[in-house]
C-alpha positions as CSV (number, residue, x, y, z in Angstrom):
1,P,0.6,20.7,21.4
2,K,0.2,24.3,20.1
3,L,-0.9,23.1,16.7
4,G,-3.4,20.5,18.1
5,P,-4.6,21.8,21.5
6,P,-7.3,19.9,23.5
7,I,-11.0,20.8,22.8
8,P,-12.4,23.3,25.4
9,V,-14.4,21.6,28.1
10,E,-17.6,23.4,27.1
11,E,-17.3,22.0,23.5
12,R,-16.7,18.4,24.5
13,V,-19.3,15.7,23.7
14,S,-20.9,13.9,26.6
15,F,-20.7,10.2,27.1
16,A,-24.4,9.8,26.3
17,E,-24.0,11.8,23.1
18,K,-21.1,9.6,22.1
19,M,-23.2,6.5,22.6
20,R,-26.0,8.0,20.5
21,L,-23.5,8.9,17.7
22,M,-22.1,5.3,17.9
23,G,-25.6,4.1,17.3
24,N,-25.7,6.1,14.1
25,M,-22.4,4.5,13.1
26,S,-23.6,0.9,13.7
27,A,-24.3,0.1,10.1
28,P,-20.9,1.3,8.7
29,I,-19.1,-0.4,11.6
30,A,-21.0,-3.7,10.9
31,L,-20.1,-3.4,7.2
32,I,-16.4,-3.0,8.1
33,V,-16.5,-6.0,10.4
34,I,-18.2,-8.2,7.8
35,V,-15.8,-7.2,5.0
36,L,-12.7,-7.8,7.1
37,G,-14.2,-10.8,8.7
38,V,-14.8,-12.7,5.4
39,I,-11.2,-11.9,4.3
40,F,-9.5,-13.0,7.5
41,T,-11.6,-16.1,7.9
42,G,-10.9,-17.2,4.4
43,V,-14.5,-17.1,3.3
44,A,-13.8,-14.7,0.4
45,T,-10.8,-13.3,-1.4
46,P,-10.2,-9.5,-1.1
47,V,-11.7,-8.9,-4.5
48,E,-14.9,-10.8,-3.6
49,A,-15.0,-9.0,-0.2
50,A,-14.8,-5.7,-2.1
51,G,-17.9,-6.7,-4.0
52,I,-19.6,-7.5,-0.7
53,G,-18.5,-4.2,0.7
54,T,-19.9,-2.3,-2.3
55,F,-23.2,-4.0,-2.0
56,G,-23.2,-3.3,1.7
57,A,-22.3,0.3,1.1
58,F,-25.5,0.7,-1.1
59,I,-27.5,-0.7,1.8
60,V,-25.9,1.6,4.4
61,A,-26.4,4.6,2.1
62,A,-30.1,3.6,1.8
63,I,-30.5,3.3,5.6
64,H,-29.0,6.8,6.0
65,R,-31.2,8.1,3.2
66,K,-28.2,9.2,1.2
67,L,-28.7,6.8,-1.8
68,D,-29.6,8.8,-4.9
69,W,-28.6,8.7,-8.6
70,Q,-26.2,11.6,-8.1
71,T,-24.3,9.7,-5.4
72,V,-24.2,6.5,-7.5
73,R,-23.1,8.4,-10.6
74,E,-20.2,10.1,-8.7
75,A,-19.1,6.8,-7.1
76,S,-19.2,5.1,-10.5
77,I,-17.2,7.8,-12.3
78,G,-14.6,7.8,-9.5
79,T,-14.3,4.0,-9.7
80,L,-14.0,4.2,-13.5
81,K,-11.2,6.8,-13.3
82,A,-9.3,4.8,-10.7
83,S,-9.7,1.5,-12.6
84,A,-8.7,3.1,-15.9
85,M,-5.6,4.6,-14.3
86,V,-4.5,1.2,-12.9
87,I,-5.3,-0.6,-16.2
88,W,-3.2,1.9,-18.2
89,I,-0.3,1.5,-15.7
90,M,-0.6,-2.3,-16.1
91,F,-0.8,-2.0,-19.9
92,G,2.3,0.2,-20.2
93,A,4.3,-1.7,-17.6
94,T,3.5,-5.0,-19.3
95,I,4.7,-3.7,-22.7
96,F,7.9,-2.3,-21.1
97,V,8.7,-5.6,-19.2
98,G,8.0,-7.6,-22.4
99,L,10.4,-5.6,-24.5
100,Y,12.9,-5.5,-21.6
101,V,13.0,-9.3,-21.4
102,L,13.0,-9.7,-25.2
103,E,16.0,-7.5,-25.5
104,G,18.0,-9.4,-22.9
105,G,17.6,-6.9,-20.1
106,Q,16.9,-9.7,-17.5
107,Q,20.3,-11.3,-18.1
108,F,22.0,-7.9,-18.2
109,V,20.6,-6.8,-14.8
110,Q,21.3,-10.2,-13.2
111,S,24.9,-10.2,-14.5
112,A,25.4,-6.6,-13.3
113,L,24.2,-7.4,-9.8
114,E,26.3,-10.6,-9.7
115,A,29.3,-8.5,-10.8
116,T,29.0,-6.2,-7.8
117,G,30.5,-8.9,-5.6
118,F,28.1,-8.0,-2.8
119,G,26.7,-11.6,-2.5
120,P,23.0,-12.5,-2.0
121,W,22.4,-10.3,1.0
122,G,24.0,-7.3,-0.7
123,I,22.0,-7.8,-3.9
124,L,18.8,-8.1,-1.8
125,I,19.6,-4.8,0.0
126,I,20.2,-3.1,-3.4
127,M,16.8,-4.3,-4.6
128,M,15.2,-2.9,-1.4
129,I,16.9,0.5,-1.9
130,V,15.7,0.6,-5.6
131,L,12.1,-0.1,-4.4
132,V,12.4,2.6,-1.7
133,V,13.6,5.2,-4.3
134,L,10.9,4.2,-6.9
135,G,8.3,4.3,-4.1
136,M,9.1,8.0,-3.7
137,F,7.9,8.8,-7.2
138,L,5.8,6.0,-8.7
139,D,2.5,4.2,-8.0
140,W,2.9,0.8,-6.2
141,V,1.1,-1.0,-9.0
142,G,3.6,0.3,-11.6
143,I,6.5,-0.7,-9.4
144,L,5.0,-4.2,-8.9
145,L,4.7,-4.7,-12.7
146,L,8.1,-3.2,-13.5
147,C,10.3,-4.7,-10.7
148,V,8.8,-8.0,-9.7
149,P,9.3,-9.7,-13.1
150,I,12.9,-8.5,-13.0
151,F,13.7,-9.2,-9.3
152,V,12.0,-12.5,-8.7
153,P,14.0,-14.5,-11.2
154,I,17.2,-13.1,-9.7
155,I,16.1,-14.0,-6.2
156,K,15.3,-17.6,-7.4
157,A,18.7,-17.9,-9.1
158,M,20.4,-17.1,-5.8
159,G,18.5,-19.9,-4.1
160,P,17.1,-20.2,-0.6
161,E,20.2,-21.5,1.2
162,P,22.1,-18.1,1.5
163,F,19.1,-16.7,3.4
164,G,18.6,-19.6,5.7
165,L,15.5,-20.9,4.0
166,T,14.7,-24.4,2.9
167,S,12.6,-24.1,-0.3
168,E,12.2,-21.8,-3.3
169,A,8.5,-21.3,-2.3
170,D,9.5,-19.9,1.1
171,L,12.1,-17.7,-0.6
172,V,9.6,-16.1,-3.0
173,L,7.0,-15.7,-0.2
174,W,9.6,-14.0,2.0
175,F,10.6,-11.6,-0.9
176,G,6.9,-10.9,-1.5
177,V,6.5,-9.9,2.2
178,L,9.6,-7.7,1.9
179,Y,8.1,-6.0,-1.2
180,L,4.8,-5.3,0.4
181,V,6.3,-3.8,3.6
182,N,8.5,-1.7,1.3
183,M,5.5,-0.5,-0.6
184,Q,3.8,0.4,2.7
185,M,6.7,2.8,3.2
186,S,6.0,4.3,-0.3
187,F,2.7,5.7,1.0
188,L,4.6,7.8,3.5
189,S,7.7,8.6,1.4
190,P,8.0,12.3,0.3
191,P,7.6,13.8,-2.1
192,F,4.7,11.8,-3.7
193,G,3.5,9.5,-0.9
194,Y,-0.3,9.0,-1.2
195,A,-0.9,9.3,2.6
196,L,0.9,12.7,2.6
197,F,-1.6,14.1,0.0
198,Y,-4.5,12.6,2.0
199,L,-3.3,14.4,5.1
200,R,-2.7,17.6,3.1
201,G,-6.3,17.5,1.9
202,V,-7.8,17.3,5.5
203,A,-5.2,19.4,7.4
204,P,-6.0,23.0,8.3
205,K,-4.3,25.8,6.3
206,E,-1.8,26.6,9.0
207,V,-0.3,23.0,8.7
208,T,1.9,23.2,5.7
209,T,3.2,20.4,3.4
210,G,6.6,20.9,5.0
211,H,5.1,20.2,8.4
212,I,3.6,17.0,7.1
213,Y,6.9,15.9,5.4
214,R,8.9,16.5,8.6
215,G,6.2,14.9,10.8
216,V,6.1,11.7,8.8
217,L,9.8,10.9,9.0
218,P,9.6,9.0,12.4
219,F,7.0,6.8,10.9
220,V,9.1,6.1,7.8
221,L,11.9,5.1,10.2
222,I,9.5,2.7,12.0
223,Q,8.8,1.1,8.6
224,V,12.6,0.8,8.0
225,V,13.0,-0.9,11.3
226,G,10.2,-3.3,10.4
227,L,11.7,-4.0,7.1
228,S,15.1,-4.6,8.7
229,I,13.6,-7.1,11.1
230,L,12.1,-9.0,8.2
231,W,15.6,-9.0,6.5
232,L,17.3,-10.4,9.6
233,F,14.7,-13.1,10.4
234,P,13.4,-14.6,7.2
C-alpha cells in the first residue's frame, strides 16, 4: 500500500470524464474486439488476424490524426528487427537440431531418459523441469525449435496408455498444451522473463528490479499449480 497509495480525491477523474475518455478509446477497443473475435470464432487464423489488426491500426491512427511517415517508419523498423531476430533464432535452431539428429542425439537422449528408470510420468516431469530452466534464459521460440523436435518423438514412443489417453493425437495435443503453459511461465521467470523487463520499463524509479522479481513469485507459483493440474488431469 505504501508503494501504490490511492489517488487523492481531488485528483480523481469524474464518471462523466471517464465516459468521455472511453469514447476516445472506442476505435482501439473495437479493433481489439474484431481481432480477437475473428480468432475465437474461427473466421481467421492468428496470422491472418494480425494482418487485419495491422490494417485496423492504420485506420485507428488516421482517426486520431497520428498517422504520418515517421510513425510508419518506426513501426516498420521495429517489425523488421523483431522478425529478423525470430528468423535468425529459427535458422540457428534448425541447423542445431538437424546436426543433433544426424549425429544420433535423438537416440542418445531417449536412451538416457529411459535408463533413469523413472517411467513415463517421471520422464515427463524431467522434460517440464528442463523447459522451466530453459525458459529462465532463452526466448520461447528458440526453446520450441530446440526441444519440441527432441521431446515429441520420446513422448510418442512412450505411448498414450501410461497417461490415461486413448490416442497418439490426444497425447501430442496434451503435451503441446503443457509446453505452452510452461512457456507462459517463462515470461515471468527471473532473471530474463520478458514481462519483468516490461514492468521494469514502466515502473517508477523507487520500484527496483529486486522488488519486481520478488513480487512475481506468487504468480509463478500460480502457473506451477496450473501446470500441475494439467499433469494430473490429461
